[in-house]
C-alpha positions as CSV (number, residue, x, y, z in Angstrom):
1,M,0.0,0.0,0.0
2,I,1.6,3.3,-1.1
3,R,0.3,6.7,-0.2
4,H,1.5,8.8,-3.1
5,P,2.3,12.5,-2.5
6,V,-0.4,15.0,-3.5
7,V,1.3,18.3,-3.0
8,A,4.8,17.5,-4.3
9,G,5.5,20.0,-7.0
10,S,3.2,22.6,-5.5
11,F,3.7,23.0,-1.7
12,Y,7.3,21.8,-2.1
13,S,9.5,20.7,-5.0
14,G,8.8,17.3,-6.6
15,D,12.5,16.9,-7.5
16,A,14.6,15.3,-4.8
17,I,17.7,17.3,-5.5
18,Q,15.9,20.6,-5.6
19,L,13.9,19.7,-2.5
20,R,17.1,18.9,-0.5
21,N,18.6,22.2,-1.7
22,D,15.5,24.1,-0.7
23,M,15.4,22.5,2.7
24,K,19.0,23.5,3.4
25,N,17.8,27.1,3.2
26,Y,15.1,26.5,5.8
27,I,17.0,24.5,8.4
28,I,19.6,25.8,11.0
29,Q,22.9,24.1,10.4
30,D,24.8,22.6,13.3
31,C,22.4,23.9,16.0
32,E,22.0,22.3,19.4
33,K,19.3,19.6,19.3
34,Q,17.0,18.5,22.1
35,N,14.8,15.5,22.9
36,A,11.2,16.4,22.4
37,L,7.9,14.7,23.3
38,G,5.7,16.9,21.0
39,V,5.9,19.7,18.5
40,L,3.5,22.1,16.7
41,S,4.5,22.6,13.1
42,P,2.9,24.5,10.2
43,H,1.8,22.9,7.0
44,A,1.7,25.6,4.3
45,G,3.8,25.7,1.2
46,Y,7.4,25.7,2.0
47,A,7.9,29.1,0.5
48,Y,5.7,30.5,3.2
49,S,6.2,28.3,6.3
50,G,9.4,26.4,5.4
51,C,11.6,28.6,7.7
52,V,9.4,28.0,10.7
53,A,9.2,24.3,10.1
54,G,12.8,24.0,9.2
55,N,14.0,25.9,12.2
56,L,11.7,23.7,14.4
57,Y,12.9,20.4,13.1
58,S,16.5,21.6,13.2
59,R,16.2,21.9,17.0
60,V,14.7,18.5,17.6
61,K,16.4,15.1,17.7
62,I,14.3,13.1,15.2
63,P,13.7,9.6,16.7
64,G,12.9,6.3,15.0
65,V,9.1,6.9,15.1
66,A,7.0,10.0,14.7
67,V,3.2,10.2,15.1
68,I,1.7,13.0,12.9
69,L,-1.6,14.4,14.0
70,S,-3.4,16.2,11.1
71,P,-6.5,18.2,10.7
72,N,-9.0,17.3,8.0
73,H,-9.2,19.8,5.2
74,T,-11.0,17.5,2.8
75,G,-14.0,16.2,4.8
76,R,-13.2,12.7,3.7
77,G,-13.0,9.6,6.0
78,V,-13.9,8.7,9.5
79,P,-13.7,11.2,12.4
80,Y,-10.5,9.8,13.8
81,S,-8.6,8.1,11.0
82,V,-5.2,6.3,11.3
83,Y,-3.5,5.3,8.0
84,P,-3.4,1.5,8.3
85,A,-0.1,0.2,6.7
86,G,2.4,0.4,3.9
87,V,4.5,3.5,3.0
88,W,4.2,7.2,2.4
89,R,6.1,8.3,-0.6
90,T,7.9,11.6,-1.0
91,P,10.5,12.8,-3.4
92,L,13.1,11.8,-0.8
93,G,11.9,8.2,-0.7
94,D,9.4,5.9,1.0
95,V,8.6,6.1,4.7
96,S,7.2,3.0,6.4
97,V,4.1,3.1,8.6
98,D,4.8,1.7,12.1
99,E,2.1,-0.9,12.0
100,D,2.8,-2.0,15.6
101,V,1.8,1.4,16.9
102,V,-1.2,1.5,14.6
103,N,-2.5,-1.9,15.8
104,N,-1.9,-1.1,19.4
105,L,-3.7,2.2,19.2
106,V,-6.8,0.9,17.5
107,H,-6.9,-1.9,20.1
108,V,-6.6,0.5,23.1
109,C,-8.7,3.3,21.7
110,S,-12.1,2.6,20.2
111,F,-12.4,6.1,18.7
112,V,-9.5,5.6,16.3
113,E,-10.2,3.6,13.1
114,K,-8.0,2.3,10.3
115,D,-9.0,4.3,7.2
116,Q,-7.3,5.5,4.0
117,D,-9.9,8.0,2.7
118,A,-9.1,10.8,5.1
119,H,-5.5,10.7,4.0
120,L,-5.8,10.5,0.2
121,Y,-5.8,14.3,-0.5
122,E,-4.8,15.7,2.9
123,H,-1.6,17.8,2.8
124,A,-1.1,18.7,6.4
125,A,0.7,15.5,7.4
126,E,2.5,15.0,4.1
127,V,4.4,18.3,4.3
128,Q,5.9,17.3,7.6
129,I,7.5,14.1,6.3
130,P,10.4,15.5,4.1
131,F,11.7,17.5,7.0
132,M,11.9,14.4,9.2
133,Q,13.4,12.3,6.4
134,F,16.0,15.0,5.9
135,F,17.3,14.5,9.4
136,N,16.5,10.8,9.8
137,P,16.0,8.8,6.6
138,Q,15.1,5.7,8.5
139,I,12.1,7.2,10.4
140,K,8.8,5.3,10.6
141,I,5.5,7.2,10.9
142,V,2.0,6.9,12.2
143,V,-0.5,9.4,10.6
144,I,-3.8,10.2,12.3
145,V,-6.4,12.7,10.9
146,L,-8.7,14.3,13.5
147,S,-11.9,15.9,12.3
148,S,-14.2,15.8,15.3
149,G,-14.1,18.6,17.9
150,N,-15.3,16.4,20.8
151,M,-13.0,17.5,23.6
152,E,-13.4,14.4,25.7
153,E,-12.7,12.1,22.7
154,L,-9.6,14.2,21.7
155,K,-8.3,13.9,25.3
156,E,-8.9,10.2,25.4
157,I,-7.1,9.7,22.1
158,G,-4.2,11.7,23.6
159,K,-4.1,9.5,26.7
160,S,-4.4,6.3,24.7
161,L,-1.6,7.3,22.3
162,S,0.6,8.1,25.3
163,L,0.0,4.7,26.8
164,V,0.8,3.0,23.5
165,L,4.0,5.0,22.9
166,Q,5.2,4.4,26.5
167,N,4.9,0.7,25.9
168,V,6.1,0.4,22.3
169,C,8.4,3.4,21.5
170,P,9.0,5.7,24.4
171,D,11.1,8.2,22.5
172,A,8.6,8.8,19.7
173,L,7.9,12.3,18.6
174,V,4.3,13.5,18.3
175,V,3.7,16.2,15.7
176,A,0.6,18.4,15.7
177,S,0.3,19.9,12.2
178,S,-1.4,23.3,12.3
179,D,-1.3,26.8,10.8
180,M,-2.5,29.6,12.9
181,T,-4.8,32.5,12.0
182,H,-6.0,32.5,8.4
183,Y,-6.6,35.5,6.1
184,E,-6.7,38.4,8.5
185,P,-4.6,41.6,8.7
186,Q,-1.2,41.2,10.2
187,A,-2.0,43.1,13.4
188,S,-5.1,41.0,14.1
189,A,-3.3,37.7,13.3
190,N,-0.5,38.6,15.6
191,I,-2.8,39.4,18.5
192,K,-5.0,36.2,18.1
193,D,-2.0,34.0,17.4
194,K,-0.2,35.2,20.6
195,I,-3.3,34.3,22.6
196,A,-3.3,30.7,21.2
197,I,0.4,30.3,21.4
198,D,0.5,31.4,25.1
199,E,-2.0,28.7,26.0
200,I,0.1,26.1,24.2
201,L,3.2,27.4,26.0
202,A,1.2,27.1,29.3
203,L,0.3,23.5,28.3
204,N,-3.3,24.3,28.8
205,E,-5.5,22.5,26.2
206,D,-8.8,23.5,27.9
207,N,-8.0,27.2,27.7
208,L,-6.6,26.8,24.2
209,Y,-9.8,25.2,23.0
210,G,-12.0,27.8,24.7
211,K,-10.1,30.8,23.5
212,V,-9.8,29.5,19.9
213,R,-13.6,29.0,19.9
214,D,-14.6,32.2,21.7
215,M,-12.3,34.5,19.9
216,H,-12.9,32.9,16.5
217,I,-9.2,32.1,16.0
218,T,-8.9,30.2,12.7
219,M,-6.2,27.8,13.9
220,C,-6.9,24.8,11.6
221,G,-5.1,22.2,13.7
222,I,-6.7,22.9,17.0
223,Y,-7.8,19.3,17.4
224,P,-4.3,17.9,16.7
225,A,-2.8,20.5,19.1
226,I,-5.2,19.4,21.9
227,T,-4.4,15.7,21.4
228,M,-0.7,16.4,21.2
229,L,-0.8,18.5,24.4
230,V,-2.6,15.8,26.3
231,C,-0.4,13.1,25.0
232,S,2.8,15.0,25.8
233,K,1.8,15.8,29.3
234,E,0.8,12.2,30.0
235,R,4.3,11.3,28.8
236,G,5.9,13.8,31.2
237,A,6.1,17.1,29.3
238,K,6.8,20.0,31.7
239,K,7.5,22.9,29.4
240,A,7.0,24.3,25.9
241,E,9.2,26.7,23.9
242,L,8.3,28.9,20.9
243,V,11.0,28.4,18.3
244,R,9.8,30.8,15.6
245,Y,6.6,32.6,14.6
246,E,6.0,34.3,11.2
247,T,3.2,35.1,8.8
248,S,2.8,34.7,5.1
249,G,3.2,38.5,4.9
250,D,6.9,38.1,6.0
251,T,7.4,36.2,2.7
252,S,5.0,37.9,0.3
253,G,5.2,41.5,1.7
254,D,1.4,41.6,1.7
255,Y,0.2,42.1,5.3
256,S,-3.5,42.7,4.5
257,Q,-4.5,39.1,4.6
258,V,-2.0,36.8,6.2
259,V,-1.7,33.2,7.6
260,G,0.2,32.7,10.8
261,Y,2.8,29.9,11.4
262,A,4.3,28.8,14.7
263,G,6.9,26.2,15.6
264,I,6.7,25.0,19.2
265,I,8.6,22.3,21.1
266,L,7.3,20.4,24.2
267,S,9.7,18.6,26.4
């Protein structure tokens, strides 16, 4: 079973050599790396969010297994969909699905179902993979698309994922894929994004959920962020650090309608 790339050639280069060269411009060479339990990483085209994602992944020791939590932009598939088996293909090569983690998770957590449909055209997880491959070509992945906003279910998935990872691969990295505010003026985006980022830095998923809802913060990966926060705290996370924040305006020069991007490490 091969999950073929759907945004290679648009969100990032479809040519392996060009992609590696591009990524060298986004990463920080020879920076100090740290162990991380979770991260928040953006998923826009690399021209816009590549520096944030690249700086983030440069700071993290990429382990043997990464769990990528993705929002659902397409509306396809079941509410909590884990890609069942096989490989995800990128221009840098194939990345195997860790079927041991997948099978344990669906056994432990009744909410999560094996499903391909939610993943077929969803870009939010795909764009994370080349960065992890760049630093660890042998990495295995588990990809979960979350499309339901039921807070208790999201928390339960986070707790179940924590239990599985502690038993199967304790050093795994959990990635919440999310952009921040969408298509608002720079000043408004900065204010709203700071509010959401501060709650992530405080490791407070309840306040994050409430403020995103009440203040109409268009953070598309709020569900992945909640599950990642719960999972990371269950695994012992005590602190969070903002690595970099930018908006699309910092690339395009158009600050009238921007999208925000944040890179955050939990450890």
